[in-house]
Every structure is written in structure tokens, then in C-alpha cells.
PyMOL Python script that loads the backbone (N, CA, C, O; Angstrom):
from pymol import cmd

cmd.read_pdbstr("""\
ATOM      1  N   MET A   1      92.651  99.621  88.630  1.00  0.00           N
ATOM      2  CA  MET A   1      91.093  98.515  88.212  1.00  0.00           C
ATOM      3  C   MET A   1      92.317  97.656  87.472  1.00  0.00           C
ATOM      4  O   MET A   1      93.530  97.846  87.378  1.00  0.00           O
ATOM      5  N   TYR A   2      91.353  96.552  86.962  1.00  0.00           N
ATOM      6  CA  TYR A   2      91.317  95.282  86.181  1.00  0.00           C
ATOM      7  C   TYR A   2      90.334  94.845  85.659  1.00  0.00           C
ATOM      8  O   TYR A   2      89.199  94.991  86.112  1.00  0.00           O
ATOM      9  N   ILE A   3      90.750  93.981  84.181  1.00  0.00           N
ATOM     10  CA  ILE A   3      89.638  93.220  83.994  1.00  0.00           C
ATOM     11  C   ILE A   3      90.474  91.678  83.900  1.00  0.00           C
ATOM     12  O   ILE A   3      91.690  91.534  83.771  1.00  0.00           O
ATOM     13  N   LEU A   4      89.545  90.712  83.994  1.00  0.00           N
ATOM     14  CA  LEU A   4      90.243  89.296  83.771  1.00  0.00           C
ATOM     15  C   LEU A   4      89.424  88.562  83.094  1.00  0.00           C
ATOM     16  O   LEU A   4      88.215  88.766  83.195  1.00  0.00           O
ATOM     17  N   ALA A   5      90.121  87.175  81.951  1.00  0.00           N
ATOM     18  CA  ALA A   5      89.198  86.851  81.245  1.00  0.00           C
ATOM     19  C   ALA A   5      89.908  85.694  81.416  1.00  0.00           C
ATOM     20  O   ALA A   5      91.100  85.552  81.686  1.00  0.00           O
ATOM     21  N   SER A   6      88.422  84.292  81.096  1.00  0.00           N
ATOM     22  CA  SER A   6      89.004  82.733  81.123  1.00  0.00           C
ATOM     23  C   SER A   6      89.473  82.544  80.164  1.00  0.00           C
ATOM     24  O   SER A   6      90.527  81.909  80.157  1.00  0.00           O
ATOM     25  N   ASP A   7      88.795  83.098  78.706  1.00  0.00           N
ATOM     26  CA  ASP A   7      90.099  83.439  77.520  1.00  0.00           C
ATOM     27  C   ASP A   7      89.484  84.560  76.893  1.00  0.00           C
ATOM     28  O   ASP A   7      88.490  85.248  77.126  1.00  0.00           O
ATOM     29  N   ALA A   8      90.515  84.530  75.895  1.00  0.00           N
ATOM     30  CA  ALA A   8      90.141  85.517  74.318  1.00  0.00           C
ATOM     31  C   ALA A   8      88.426  85.487  74.168  1.00  0.00           C
ATOM     32  O   ALA A   8      87.819  84.470  73.834  1.00  0.00           O
ATOM     33  N   TYR A   9      87.774  86.784  74.476  1.00  0.00           N
ATOM     34  CA  TYR A   9      86.111  87.323  74.338  1.00  0.00           C
ATOM     35  C   TYR A   9      85.196  85.839  74.990  1.00  0.00           C
ATOM     36  O   TYR A   9      84.388  85.166  74.350  1.00  0.00           O
ATOM     37  N   ASP A  10      85.655  85.614  76.512  1.00  0.00           N
ATOM     38  CA  ASP A  10      85.121  84.545  76.954  1.00  0.00           C
ATOM     39  C   ASP A  10      84.569  85.523  78.294  1.00  0.00           C
ATOM     40  O   ASP A  10      84.440  86.741  78.167  1.00  0.00           O
ATOM     41  N   THR A  11      84.303  84.882  79.435  1.00  0.00           N
ATOM     42  CA  THR A  11      83.925  85.536  80.870  1.00  0.00           C
ATOM     43  C   THR A  11      84.674  86.727  81.168  1.00  0.00           C
ATOM     44  O   THR A  11      85.793  86.682  80.658  1.00  0.00           O
ATOM     45  N   LEU A  12      84.479  87.604  81.713  1.00  0.00           N
ATOM     46  CA  LEU A  12      85.020  88.785  81.888  1.00  0.00           C
ATOM     47  C   LEU A  12      84.573  88.979  83.816  1.00  0.00           C
ATOM     48  O   LEU A  12      83.483  88.884  84.380  1.00  0.00           O
ATOM     49  N   TYR A  13      85.718  89.220  84.266  1.00  0.00           N
ATOM     50  CA  TYR A  13      85.373  89.708  85.874  1.00  0.00           C
ATOM     51  C   TYR A  13      86.404  91.167  85.931  1.00  0.00           C
ATOM     52  O   TYR A  13      87.621  91.044  85.791  1.00  0.00           O
ATOM     53  N   ILE A  14      85.777  92.503  86.147  1.00  0.00           N
ATOM     54  CA  ILE A  14      86.205  93.389  86.552  1.00  0.00           C
ATOM     55  C   ILE A  14      86.192  93.548  88.005  1.00  0.00           C
ATOM     56  O   ILE A  14      85.184  93.293  88.664  1.00  0.00           O
ATOM     57  N   GLY A  15      87.740  94.135  88.736  1.00  0.00           N
ATOM     58  CA  GLY A  15      88.090  94.337  90.259  1.00  0.00           C
ATOM     59  C   GLY A  15      88.858  95.444  90.126  1.00  0.00           C
ATOM     60  O   GLY A  15      89.277  95.984  89.102  1.00  0.00           O
ATOM     61  N   VAL A  16      89.041  95.807  91.601  1.00  0.00           N
ATOM     62  CA  VAL A  16      90.032  96.900  92.081  1.00  0.00           C
ATOM     63  C   VAL A  16      90.995  96.506  92.941  1.00  0.00           C
ATOM     64  O   VAL A  16      90.890  95.565  93.728  1.00  0.00           O
ATOM     65  N   THR A  17      92.087  97.325  92.780  1.00  0.00           N
ATOM     66  CA  THR A  17      92.894  96.763  93.917  1.00  0.00           C
ATOM     67  C   THR A  17      94.014  97.311  93.963  1.00  0.00           C
ATOM     68  O   THR A  17      94.467  97.846  92.951  1.00  0.00           O
ATOM     69  N   SER A  18      94.779  97.298  95.270  1.00  0.00           N
ATOM     70  CA  SER A  18      95.855  98.454  95.332  1.00  0.00           C
ATOM     71  C   SER A  18      97.339  97.490  94.911  1.00  0.00           C
ATOM     72  O   SER A  18      98.516  97.842  94.823  1.00  0.00           O
ATOM     73  N   ASP A  19      96.859  96.527  94.767  1.00  0.00           N
ATOM     74  CA  ASP A  19      98.489  95.463  94.730  1.00  0.00           C
ATOM     75  C   ASP A  19      97.960  94.916  93.652  1.00  0.00           C
ATOM     76  O   ASP A  19      96.896  94.380  93.962  1.00  0.00           O
ATOM     77  N   LEU A  20      98.267  94.769  92.237  1.00  0.00           N
ATOM     78  CA  LEU A  20      97.924  94.394  90.789  1.00  0.00           C
ATOM     79  C   LEU A  20      98.431  92.839  90.815  1.00  0.00           C
ATOM     80  O   LEU A  20      97.778  91.845  91.133  1.00  0.00           O
ATOM     81  N   VAL A  21      99.558  92.913  90.457  1.00  0.00           N
ATOM     82  CA  VAL A  21     100.340  91.680  90.856  1.00  0.00           C
ATOM     83  C   VAL A  21      99.958  90.878  91.750  1.00  0.00           C
ATOM     84  O   VAL A  21      99.613  89.733  91.459  1.00  0.00           O
ATOM     85  N   LYS A  22      99.953  91.391  93.140  1.00  0.00           N
ATOM     86  CA  LYS A  22      99.532  90.519  94.353  1.00  0.00           C
ATOM     87  C   LYS A  22      97.897  89.566  93.794  1.00  0.00           C
ATOM     88  O   LYS A  22      97.812  88.355  93.589  1.00  0.00           O
ATOM     89  N   ARG A  23      96.920  90.483  93.684  1.00  0.00           N
ATOM     90  CA  ARG A  23      95.817  89.943  93.394  1.00  0.00           C
ATOM     91  C   ARG A  23      95.424  89.203  92.222  1.00  0.00           C
ATOM     92  O   ARG A  23      94.461  88.438  92.265  1.00  0.00           O
ATOM     93  N   VAL A  24      96.102  89.380  91.181  1.00  0.00           N
ATOM     94  CA  VAL A  24      96.055  88.822  89.833  1.00  0.00           C
ATOM     95  C   VAL A  24      96.486  87.279  90.343  1.00  0.00           C
ATOM     96  O   VAL A  24      95.827  86.265  90.114  1.00  0.00           O
ATOM     97  N   TRP A  25      97.810  87.347  91.126  1.00  0.00           N
ATOM     98  CA  TRP A  25      98.418  85.943  91.318  1.00  0.00           C
ATOM     99  C   TRP A  25      97.804  85.247  91.901  1.00  0.00           C
ATOM    100  O   TRP A  25      97.879  84.041  91.663  1.00  0.00           O
ATOM    101  N   GLU A  26      96.767  85.855  93.117  1.00  0.00           N
ATOM    102  CA  GLU A  26      95.713  85.549  94.071  1.00  0.00           C
ATOM    103  C   GLU A  26      94.365  84.462  93.137  1.00  0.00           C
ATOM    104  O   GLU A  26      94.032  83.339  93.514  1.00  0.00           O
ATOM    105  N   HIS A  27      93.839  85.135  91.992  1.00  0.00           N
ATOM    106  CA  HIS A  27      93.119  84.758  91.161  1.00  0.00           C
ATOM    107  C   HIS A  27      93.633  83.885  90.393  1.00  0.00           C
ATOM    108  O   HIS A  27      92.828  83.199  89.762  1.00  0.00           O
ATOM    109  N   ARG A  28      94.823  83.674  90.230  1.00  0.00           N
ATOM    110  CA  ARG A  28      95.659  83.012  88.775  1.00  0.00           C
ATOM    111  C   ARG A  28      95.509  81.452  89.943  1.00  0.00           C
ATOM    112  O   ARG A  28      95.012  80.396  89.553  1.00  0.00           O
ATOM    113  N   SER A  29      96.081  81.679  91.413  1.00  0.00           N
ATOM    114  CA  SER A  29      96.474  80.821  91.974  1.00  0.00           C
ATOM    115  C   SER A  29      95.292  79.756  92.621  1.00  0.00           C
ATOM    116  O   SER A  29      95.389  78.621  93.088  1.00  0.00           O
ATOM    117  N   GLY A  30      94.162  80.657  92.423  1.00  0.00           N
ATOM    118  CA  GLY A  30      92.963  79.884  93.068  1.00  0.00           C
ATOM    119  C   GLY A  30      92.500  80.508  94.480  1.00  0.00           C
ATOM    120  O   GLY A  30      91.336  80.907  94.507  1.00  0.00           O
ATOM    121  N   VAL A  31      93.120  80.616  95.435  1.00  0.00           N
ATOM    122  CA  VAL A  31      93.326  80.968  96.770  1.00  0.00           C
ATOM    123  C   VAL A  31      92.339  82.452  96.917  1.00  0.00           C
ATOM    124  O   VAL A  31      92.287  83.062  97.985  1.00  0.00           O
ATOM    125  N   VAL A  32      91.614  82.886  95.721  1.00  0.00           N
ATOM    126  CA  VAL A  32      90.183  83.729  96.162  1.00  0.00           C
ATOM    127  C   VAL A  32      89.021  82.815  95.863  1.00  0.00           C
ATOM    128  O   VAL A  32      88.987  82.338  94.729  1.00  0.00           O
ATOM    129  N   ALA A  33      87.929  82.456  96.833  1.00  0.00           N
ATOM    130  CA  ALA A  33      87.505  81.490  96.705  1.00  0.00           C
ATOM    131  C   ALA A  33      86.006  82.459  95.736  1.00  0.00           C
ATOM    132  O   ALA A  33      85.896  83.657  95.997  1.00  0.00           O
ATOM    133  N   GLY A  34      85.306  82.017  95.021  1.00  0.00           N
ATOM    134  CA  GLY A  34      83.912  82.926  94.048  1.00  0.00           C
ATOM    135  C   GLY A  34      83.927  82.599  92.761  1.00  0.00           C
ATOM    136  O   GLY A  34      84.322  81.656  92.075  1.00  0.00           O
ATOM    137  N   PHE A  35      83.345  83.719  92.594  1.00  0.00           N
ATOM    138  CA  PHE A  35      83.364  83.385  90.850  1.00  0.00           C
ATOM    139  C   PHE A  35      84.545  83.187  89.913  1.00  0.00           C
ATOM    140  O   PHE A  35      84.577  82.308  89.052  1.00  0.00           O
ATOM    141  N   THR A  36      85.513  84.069  90.141  1.00  0.00           N
ATOM    142  CA  THR A  36      86.676  84.091  89.198  1.00  0.00           C
ATOM    143  C   THR A  36      87.438  82.264  89.476  1.00  0.00           C
ATOM    144  O   THR A  36      88.070  81.605  88.651  1.00  0.00           O
ATOM    145  N   LYS A  37      87.064  81.875  90.923  1.00  0.00           N
ATOM    146  CA  LYS A  37      87.842  80.393  90.708  1.00  0.00           C
ATOM    147  C   LYS A  37      86.815  79.669  90.073  1.00  0.00           C
ATOM    148  O   LYS A  37      86.958  79.047  89.020  1.00  0.00           O
ATOM    149  N   GLN A  38      85.774  79.760  90.732  1.00  0.00           N
ATOM    150  CA  GLN A  38      84.619  78.584  89.635  1.00  0.00           C
ATOM    151  C   GLN A  38      84.703  78.772  88.071  1.00  0.00           C
ATOM    152  O   GLN A  38      84.867  77.855  87.266  1.00  0.00           O
ATOM    153  N   HIS A  39      84.577  80.002  87.797  1.00  0.00           N
ATOM    154  CA  HIS A  39      84.820  79.885  86.167  1.00  0.00           C
ATOM    155  C   HIS A  39      86.217  80.142  85.631  1.00  0.00           C
ATOM    156  O   HIS A  39      86.487  80.697  84.566  1.00  0.00           O
ATOM    157  N   LYS A  40      86.944  79.722  86.404  1.00  0.00           N
ATOM    158  CA  LYS A  40      88.534  79.721  85.945  1.00  0.00           C
ATOM    159  C   LYS A  40      88.860  81.098  85.335  1.00  0.00           C
ATOM    160  O   LYS A  40      89.538  81.138  84.308  1.00  0.00           O
ATOM    161  N   ILE A  41      88.418  82.215  85.907  1.00  0.00           N
ATOM    162  CA  ILE A  41      88.496  83.685  85.184  1.00  0.00           C
ATOM    163  C   ILE A  41      90.104  83.634  85.898  1.00  0.00           C
ATOM    164  O   ILE A  41      90.221  83.279  87.071  1.00  0.00           O
ATOM    165  N   ASN A  42      91.530  84.093  84.919  1.00  0.00           N
ATOM    166  CA  ASN A  42      92.786  84.527  85.798  1.00  0.00           C
ATOM    167  C   ASN A  42      93.651  84.933  84.548  1.00  0.00           C
ATOM    168  O   ASN A  42      94.851  85.186  84.647  1.00  0.00           O
ATOM    169  N   ARG A  43      93.028  84.972  83.493  1.00  0.00           N
ATOM    170  CA  ARG A  43      94.279  86.001  82.510  1.00  0.00           C
ATOM    171  C   ARG A  43      93.914  87.387  82.557  1.00  0.00           C
ATOM    172  O   ARG A  43      92.750  87.789  82.567  1.00  0.00           O
ATOM    173  N   LEU A  44      95.169  88.266  82.591  1.00  0.00           N
ATOM    174  CA  LEU A  44      94.738  89.526  82.920  1.00  0.00           C
ATOM    175  C   LEU A  44      94.410  90.381  81.489  1.00  0.00           C
ATOM    176  O   LEU A  44      95.465  90.580  80.887  1.00  0.00           O
ATOM    177  N   VAL A  45      93.702  90.715  81.068  1.00  0.00           N
ATOM    178  CA  VAL A  45      93.650  91.055  79.631  1.00  0.00           C
ATOM    179  C   VAL A  45      93.510  92.794  79.634  1.00  0.00           C
ATOM    180  O   VAL A  45      93.399  93.175  78.468  1.00  0.00           O
ATOM    181  N   TRP A  46      93.487  93.777  80.473  1.00  0.00           N
ATOM    182  CA  TRP A  46      93.643  94.970  80.631  1.00  0.00           C
ATOM    183  C   TRP A  46      93.703  95.293  82.214  1.00  0.00           C
ATOM    184  O   TRP A  46      93.638  94.583  83.218  1.00  0.00           O
ATOM    185  N   TYR A  47      93.894  97.035  81.934  1.00  0.00           N
ATOM    186  CA  TYR A  47      94.215  97.321  83.667  1.00  0.00           C
ATOM    187  C   TYR A  47      94.383  98.483  83.465  1.00  0.00           C
ATOM    188  O   TYR A  47      94.591  98.478  82.252  1.00  0.00           O
ATOM    189  N   GLU A  48      94.451  99.584  83.809  1.00  0.00           N
ATOM    190  CA  GLU A  48      94.455 100.933  84.452  1.00  0.00           C
ATOM    191  C   GLU A  48      94.810 101.462  85.693  1.00  0.00           C
ATOM    192  O   GLU A  48      94.268 100.975  86.684  1.00  0.00           O
ATOM    193  N   THR A  49      95.652 102.405  85.834  1.00  0.00           N
ATOM    194  CA  THR A  49      96.002 102.761  86.993  1.00  0.00           C
ATOM    195  C   THR A  49      95.392 104.270  87.643  1.00  0.00           C
ATOM    196  O   THR A  49      95.083 105.279  87.010  1.00  0.00           O
ATOM    197  N   HIS A  50      95.345 104.053  89.011  1.00  0.00           N
ATOM    198  CA  HIS A  50      94.505 105.896  89.603  1.00  0.00           C
ATOM    199  C   HIS A  50      95.663 106.063  90.610  1.00  0.00           C
ATOM    200  O   HIS A  50      96.380 105.134  90.983  1.00  0.00           O
ATOM    201  N   GLY A  51      95.759 107.216  90.970  1.00  0.00           N
ATOM    202  CA  GLY A  51      96.342 107.367  92.024  1.00  0.00           C
ATOM    203  C   GLY A  51      95.491 107.797  93.065  1.00  0.00           C
ATOM    204  O   GLY A  51      95.878 108.312  94.114  1.00  0.00           O
ATOM    205  N   ASP A  52      94.192 107.547  92.710  1.00  0.00           N
ATOM    206  CA  ASP A  52      93.557 107.595  93.979  1.00  0.00           C
ATOM    207  C   ASP A  52      92.374 106.312  94.164  1.00  0.00           C
ATOM    208  O   ASP A  52      91.487 106.494  93.330  1.00  0.00           O
ATOM    209  N   ILE A  53      92.156 105.297  94.861  1.00  0.00           N
ATOM    210  CA  ILE A  53      91.509 104.484  95.270  1.00  0.00           C
ATOM    211  C   ILE A  53      90.087 104.753  94.850  1.00  0.00           C
ATOM    212  O   ILE A  53      89.495 104.142  93.960  1.00  0.00           O
ATOM    213  N   MET A  54      89.579 105.780  95.621  1.00  0.00           N
ATOM    214  CA  MET A  54      88.229 106.410  95.297  1.00  0.00           C
ATOM    215  C   MET A  54      87.547 106.463  93.628  1.00  0.00           C
ATOM    216  O   MET A  54      86.428 106.115  93.252  1.00  0.00           O
ATOM    217  N   GLU A  55      88.574 106.976  92.925  1.00  0.00           N
ATOM    218  CA  GLU A  55      88.540 107.412  91.639  1.00  0.00           C
ATOM    219  C   GLU A  55      88.566 105.618  91.025  1.00  0.00           C
ATOM    220  O   GLU A  55      87.494 105.323  90.495  1.00  0.00           O
ATOM    221  N   ALA A  56      89.155 104.966  91.033  1.00  0.00           N
ATOM    222  CA  ALA A  56      89.494 103.710  90.908  1.00  0.00           C
ATOM    223  C   ALA A  56      88.347 103.000  90.980  1.00  0.00           C
ATOM    224  O   ALA A  56      87.880 102.340  90.052  1.00  0.00           O
ATOM    225  N   ILE A  57      87.776 103.146  92.300  1.00  0.00           N
ATOM    226  CA  ILE A  57      86.479 102.205  92.505  1.00  0.00           C
ATOM    227  C   ILE A  57      85.197 102.465  91.971  1.00  0.00           C
ATOM    228  O   ILE A  57      84.250 101.699  91.793  1.00  0.00           O
ATOM    229  N   LYS A  58      85.361 104.044  91.675  1.00  0.00           N
ATOM    230  CA  LYS A  58      84.438 105.017  90.827  1.00  0.00           C
ATOM    231  C   LYS A  58      84.350 104.617  89.249  1.00  0.00           C
ATOM    232  O   LYS A  58      83.402 105.060  88.600  1.00  0.00           O
ATOM    233  N   ARG A  59      85.084 103.991  88.776  1.00  0.00           N
ATOM    234  CA  ARG A  59      85.494 103.741  87.400  1.00  0.00           C
ATOM    235  C   ARG A  59      85.244 102.167  87.496  1.00  0.00           C
ATOM    236  O   ARG A  59      84.922 101.669  86.417  1.00  0.00           O
ATOM    237  N   GLU A  60      85.307 101.511  88.300  1.00  0.00           N
ATOM    238  CA  GLU A  60      85.084  99.872  88.674  1.00  0.00           C
ATOM    239  C   GLU A  60      83.519  99.809  88.168  1.00  0.00           C
ATOM    240  O   GLU A  60      83.059  99.226  87.186  1.00  0.00           O
ATOM    241  N   LYS A  61      82.665 100.831  89.449  1.00  0.00           N
ATOM    242  CA  LYS A  61      81.399 100.965  88.980  1.00  0.00           C
ATOM    243  C   LYS A  61      81.061 101.118  87.362  1.00  0.00           C
ATOM    244  O   LYS A  61      80.585 100.360  86.518  1.00  0.00           O
ATOM    245  N   GLN A  62      81.419 102.123  87.359  1.00  0.00           N
ATOM    246  CA  GLN A  62      81.054 102.746  85.850  1.00  0.00           C
ATOM    247  C   GLN A  62      81.702 101.596  84.738  1.00  0.00           C
ATOM    248  O   GLN A  62      81.166 101.763  83.643  1.00  0.00           O
ATOM    249  N   LEU A  63      82.420 100.795  84.726  1.00  0.00           N
ATOM    250  CA  LEU A  63      82.374  99.618  83.448  1.00  0.00           C
ATOM    251  C   LEU A  63      82.228  98.453  84.227  1.00  0.00           C
ATOM    252  O   LEU A  63      82.795  97.490  83.711  1.00  0.00           O
ATOM    253  N   LYS A  64      81.769  98.258  85.091  1.00  0.00           N
ATOM    254  CA  LYS A  64      80.452  96.871  85.499  1.00  0.00           C
ATOM    255  C   LYS A  64      79.065  97.678  84.939  1.00  0.00           C
ATOM    256  O   LYS A  64      78.193  96.826  84.771  1.00  0.00           O
ATOM    257  N   LYS A  65      78.678  98.734  84.671  1.00  0.00           N
ATOM    258  CA  LYS A  65      77.636  99.212  84.028  1.00  0.00           C
ATOM    259  C   LYS A  65      77.512  98.576  82.362  1.00  0.00           C
ATOM    260  O   LYS A  65      76.751  97.720  81.910  1.00  0.00           O
ATOM    261  N   TRP A  66      78.477  99.298  81.770  1.00  0.00           N
ATOM    262  CA  TRP A  66      78.833  99.083  80.510  1.00  0.00           C
ATOM    263  C   TRP A  66      78.675  97.730  80.320  1.00  0.00           C
ATOM    264  O   TRP A  66      79.003  96.753  80.994  1.00  0.00           O
ATOM    265  N   GLU A  67      77.722  97.957  78.555  1.00  0.00           N
ATOM    266  CA  GLU A  67      77.062  96.552  77.993  1.00  0.00           C
ATOM    267  C   GLU A  67      78.618  95.962  77.826  1.00  0.00           C
ATOM    268  O   GLU A  67      79.691  96.482  78.131  1.00  0.00           O
ATOM    269  N   ARG A  68      78.281  94.536  77.158  1.00  0.00           N
ATOM    270  CA  ARG A  68      79.714  93.341  77.235  1.00  0.00           C
ATOM    271  C   ARG A  68      80.218  94.128  75.931  1.00  0.00           C
ATOM    272  O   ARG A  68      81.429  94.342  75.978  1.00  0.00           O
ATOM    273  N   ALA A  69      79.637  94.567  74.882  1.00  0.00           N
ATOM    274  CA  ALA A  69      79.903  94.888  73.370  1.00  0.00           C
ATOM    275  C   ALA A  69      81.470  96.138  73.828  1.00  0.00           C
ATOM    276  O   ALA A  69      82.643  96.070  73.461  1.00  0.00           O
ATOM    277  N   TRP A  70      80.777  97.139  74.724  1.00  0.00           N
ATOM    278  CA  TRP A  70      81.933  98.040  74.798  1.00  0.00           C
ATOM    279  C   TRP A  70      83.184  97.473  75.565  1.00  0.00           C
ATOM    280  O   TRP A  70      84.239  97.897  75.092  1.00  0.00           O
ATOM    281  N   LYS A  71      83.319  96.672  76.566  1.00  0.00           N
ATOM    282  CA  LYS A  71      84.482  96.462  77.810  1.00  0.00           C
ATOM    283  C   LYS A  71      85.029  95.667  76.538  1.00  0.00           C
ATOM    284  O   LYS A  71      86.133  96.072  76.175  1.00  0.00           O
ATOM    285  N   VAL A  72      84.266  94.183  75.467  1.00  0.00           N
ATOM    286  CA  VAL A  72      85.418  93.751  74.912  1.00  0.00           C
ATOM    287  C   VAL A  72      85.987  94.974  73.582  1.00  0.00           C
ATOM    288  O   VAL A  72      87.080  94.634  73.129  1.00  0.00           O
ATOM    289  N   LYS A  73      85.647  95.747  73.200  1.00  0.00           N
ATOM    290  CA  LYS A  73      85.954  96.694  72.691  1.00  0.00           C
ATOM    291  C   LYS A  73      87.361  97.651  73.119  1.00  0.00           C
ATOM    292  O   LYS A  73      88.265  98.102  72.416  1.00  0.00           O
ATOM    293  N   LEU A  74      87.040  97.748  74.911  1.00  0.00           N
ATOM    294  CA  LEU A  74      88.100  98.451  75.350  1.00  0.00           C
ATOM    295  C   LEU A  74      89.139  97.708  75.282  1.00  0.00           C
ATOM    296  O   LEU A  74      90.221  97.957  74.750  1.00  0.00           O
ATOM    297  N   ILE A  75      88.729  96.608  75.934  1.00  0.00           N
ATOM    298  CA  ILE A  75      90.208  95.139  76.353  1.00  0.00           C
ATOM    299  C   ILE A  75      90.580  95.194  74.718  1.00  0.00           C
ATOM    300  O   ILE A  75      91.746  95.572  74.597  1.00  0.00           O
ATOM    301  N   SER A  76      89.852  94.894  73.243  1.00  0.00           N
ATOM    302  CA  SER A  76      90.636  94.994  72.121  1.00  0.00           C
ATOM    303  C   SER A  76      91.065  95.830  71.787  1.00  0.00           C
ATOM    304  O   SER A  76      92.004  95.528  71.050  1.00  0.00           O
ATOM    305  N   THR A  77      90.900  97.253  71.921  1.00  0.00           N
ATOM    306  CA  THR A  77      91.579  98.211  71.562  1.00  0.00           C
ATOM    307  C   THR A  77      92.909  98.564  71.857  1.00  0.00           C
ATOM    308  O   THR A  77      93.567  99.361  71.188  1.00  0.00           O
ATOM    309  N   SER A  78      93.291  97.988  72.829  1.00  0.00           N
ATOM    310  CA  SER A  78      94.416  98.145  73.357  1.00  0.00           C
ATOM    311  C   SER A  78      95.051  96.778  73.805  1.00  0.00           C
ATOM    312  O   SER A  78      96.276  96.830  73.916  1.00  0.00           O
ATOM    313  N   ASN A  79      94.543  95.720  74.049  1.00  0.00           N
ATOM    314  CA  ASN A  79      95.166  94.509  73.754  1.00  0.00           C
ATOM    315  C   ASN A  79      94.364  93.357  72.566  1.00  0.00           C
ATOM    316  O   ASN A  79      93.494  92.512  72.776  1.00  0.00           O
ATOM    317  N   PRO A  80      95.098  93.762  71.237  1.00  0.00           N
ATOM    318  CA  PRO A  80      93.884  93.128  70.489  1.00  0.00           C
ATOM    319  C   PRO A  80      93.826  91.870  70.373  1.00  0.00           C
ATOM    320  O   PRO A  80      92.808  91.437  69.834  1.00  0.00           O
ATOM    321  N   THR A  81      94.945  90.806  70.860  1.00  0.00           N
ATOM    322  CA  THR A  81      95.301  89.415  70.993  1.00  0.00           C
ATOM    323  C   THR A  81      94.960  88.948  72.256  1.00  0.00           C
ATOM    324  O   THR A  81      95.254  87.822  72.656  1.00  0.00           O
ATOM    325  N   TRP A  82      94.214  89.961  73.034  1.00  0.00           N
ATOM    326  CA  TRP A  82      93.646  89.332  74.415  1.00  0.00           C
ATOM    327  C   TRP A  82      94.995  88.421  75.112  1.00  0.00           C
ATOM    328  O   TRP A  82      94.950  87.266  75.536  1.00  0.00           O
ATOM    329  N   ARG A  83      95.965  89.183  75.079  1.00  0.00           N
ATOM    330  CA  ARG A  83      97.109  88.276  75.670  1.00  0.00           C
ATOM    331  C   ARG A  83      97.241  88.616  77.003  1.00  0.00           C
ATOM    332  O   ARG A  83      96.989  89.768  77.358  1.00  0.00           O
ATOM    333  N   ASP A  84      97.712  87.513  78.031  1.00  0.00           N
ATOM    334  CA  ASP A  84      97.947  87.671  79.243  1.00  0.00           C
ATOM    335  C   ASP A  84      99.008  88.512  80.025  1.00  0.00           C
ATOM    336  O   ASP A  84     100.140  88.187  80.384  1.00  0.00           O
ATOM    337  N   LEU A  85      98.393  89.567  80.172  1.00  0.00           N
ATOM    338  CA  LEU A  85      99.342  90.784  80.576  1.00  0.00           C
ATOM    339  C   LEU A  85      99.897  90.643  81.796  1.00  0.00           C
ATOM    340  O   LEU A  85     100.794  91.447  82.049  1.00  0.00           O
ATOM    341  N   TYR A  86      99.662  89.969  82.503  1.00  0.00           N
ATOM    342  CA  TYR A  86     100.347  89.594  83.630  1.00  0.00           C
ATOM    343  C   TYR A  86     101.659  88.937  83.355  1.00  0.00           C
ATOM    344  O   TYR A  86     102.262  88.869  84.426  1.00  0.00           O
ATOM    345  N   GLU A  87     102.223  88.524  82.572  1.00  0.00           N
ATOM    346  CA  GLU A  87     103.213  88.174  81.683  1.00  0.00           C
ATOM    347  C   GLU A  87     104.444  89.027  81.804  1.00  0.00           C
ATOM    348  O   GLU A  87     105.641  88.810  81.994  1.00  0.00           O
ATOM    349  N   ASP A  88     103.690  90.073  81.619  1.00  0.00           N
ATOM    350  CA  ASP A  88     104.680  91.724  81.857  1.00  0.00           C
ATOM    351  C   ASP A  88     105.219  91.738  83.020  1.00  0.00           C
ATOM    352  O   ASP A  88     106.396  92.090  83.099  1.00  0.00           O
ATOM    353  N   PHE A  89     104.573  91.399  84.080  1.00  0.00           N
ATOM    354  CA  PHE A  89     105.089  91.850  85.686  1.00  0.00           C
ATOM    355  C   PHE A  89     105.911  90.615  86.113  1.00  0.00           C
ATOM    356  O   PHE A  89     106.806  90.716  86.953  1.00  0.00           O
ATOM    357  N   THR A  90     105.641  89.636  85.613  1.00  0.00           N
ATOM    358  CA  THR A  90     106.552  87.974  85.933  1.00  0.00           C
ATOM    359  C   THR A  90     106.940  87.683  84.945  1.00  0.00           C
ATOM    360  O   THR A  90     107.221  86.500  85.137  1.00  0.00           O
ATOM    361  N   GLY A  91     107.236  87.942  83.747  1.00  0.00           N
ATOM    362  CA  GLY A  91     107.913  87.266  82.612  1.00  0.00           C
ATOM    363  C   GLY A  91     110.139  87.833  82.840  1.00  0.00           C
ATOM    364  O   GLY A  91     110.969  87.416  82.032  1.00  0.00           O
TER     365      GLY A  91
END
""", "prot")
cmd.dss("prot")
cmd.show_as("cartoon", "prot")
cmd.util.cbc("prot")
cmd.orient("prot")
């Protein structure tokens, strides 16, 4: 599962996928219609892996219910500069 942001401390999107690199590329390329394309949310700022898709979906639903401040703290703890982690996969 993953969190995208339009910019540091800006609009967030939480999603789940079995192929993180492909899914983030889709968001970045604008081929995914909807909220992320409309708000230009394409920076991978946080992710975690799960061995089971049902656990990942459960965690996604959990985080979507969190207060925004908790999400910001989660991201800032592991990625204090909110840098685009997608570059780690493509750089």
C-alpha cells in the first residue's frame, strides 16, 4: 500500500496495489482518471509492503480512517523531506 501527495504536506491519496512501480507510473503519467489526475497527486511519499493482499487492503482501510495529522506524522517520520520515493525505483 502507498501514499501519494501532490506536494509536501499537500493533498494525499492512499492506495493499494500488487505492483507499486507500475501503479505509481500510471498515476504520474495521468492514465488513471479520477481524483489523483484531477488534483495532480503523483509523488510517492510513503509505502509499505505486505505478503498478503487482504492484509494490505485492511491496512489501507485503516489509514483512510486516520486523522490527517496522523498520516502526516507517519509520512514525516520515515520521509522527513517528503521526497518522491518513486525515484528510488527508477533512478
